[in-house]
Residue, then its C-alpha position, 0 to 999 in steps of 0.5 A: m499500499g502507499p501514502q495517505g497524505e496525512q504526514h503534513s497535517m499531523n503533529v509530532v506526538e500524533k505521528l509518535n502515536v501512529i508508530s506505537a500503533i504500528e508496532s502494537g500489531q506484530k502480525l503486520i510488522k512481520e508480513m509487511e514492509i513499513i516505511i515511515g515518512i519523516s518530515a516536520l516544520r521543525q527539524q527538532d521535531a523530525e529528529k524526535l521522530a527519527e530517535r523513535i523510529s531507531q528503536s522500532k522494527v519499521s523497515a526503512i524511512m521516507l525522508g522529506h524536506p519541510p513543506y512551505i519552507i524553500p531551502s537552498q540546495q546546500e541547505a537541503i543537502n545539510y538537513p538529512d544528515k543528523i536525521i539519517s544518523l538518529a534514524s539508523k534505518p535505510v532511507i528513501l529520499y522524497n523529492n515533492p516539489k508540487r506540496t513543498g515548493f522545492d525541488l532536490s537537484y540532481e546533483s543534490i540527490v547524487y551527493l546524498s546517495m554516497n551516504e550508505s544509508v541512502i537506498g532510493i528515492k521517490d519521485p526524483g523528477d522528469k526523464a531527463k533528470l532521472e538519466k542524469i541521476k542514474k549515470n551519476i550513481l555508480n556505486k550501488e543499486f539505487l530504487f527510484y520510487a513512482g508516487g502513484e499509478l499515473e503515467l506509471e508505464d512511461k515511468v517504468q520505461s524511463g527507469y523507475n523500479r519501485l511504486s508507492s502505490i495510491a490505487g494499491n490501498i483498494y486493489p493491492q493484488e491487481v496493482k501488484e500483479w500490474f506493476e510486475c507485468l510492467l518491470n518484466k515488460s510482460v503483455i497484459n491482456e485485454n480484460e486486465a488492460s480494461m480493469i487498470v483503466n477503470i482502477k485509474r478512473q475510480i481513483f484518480e478522477g478528482n482528488a486521488i487521496l479524498n477518493t481513496k479515504n471514501i472507498l475505504s470509509e465504505v468498506 
């Protein structure tokens, strides 16, 4: 499953409570890869979350820059250091210019990738930017996460190899099988293609997050 969009609407206490709630479900921790997002207006709140996560059994963190605060590229490089150190977990960078107003440059992404804890990035940018990043990250396999299913076919062709799914919150098996077909360059039949079109229409016509929440509330 993928994001539900609550991160920036929750205070640090609520986020800490979410981590505790996840840990209380031992079956959930064993059967799912849990990735926790860390982003906060105040760095001390992000650091508090990182310290708590370091003691948890979550699999990794997704590290975003603070919303509304538009840092320089140098500040964007400096910001993650302590958080990454405190979390002691694998790190996926989250580049989210539409929501934060800040776009992490390919140079900054390549620089941050040199930290052994940084294993990937979500939504690094367009095809040209992705190609630059791939050419300059030479020392390890890097994960490129697509945020949602829109234009997913083109993104996979460009080199995206992971999915932070929105539609998977409603149709986990269908989305998983479709994404694996894309990665393996397998041809899907007409019925499967029609099903994917209908899933996209149901989730992405209008506001995808609200559509997903409304559907989940009816289950």
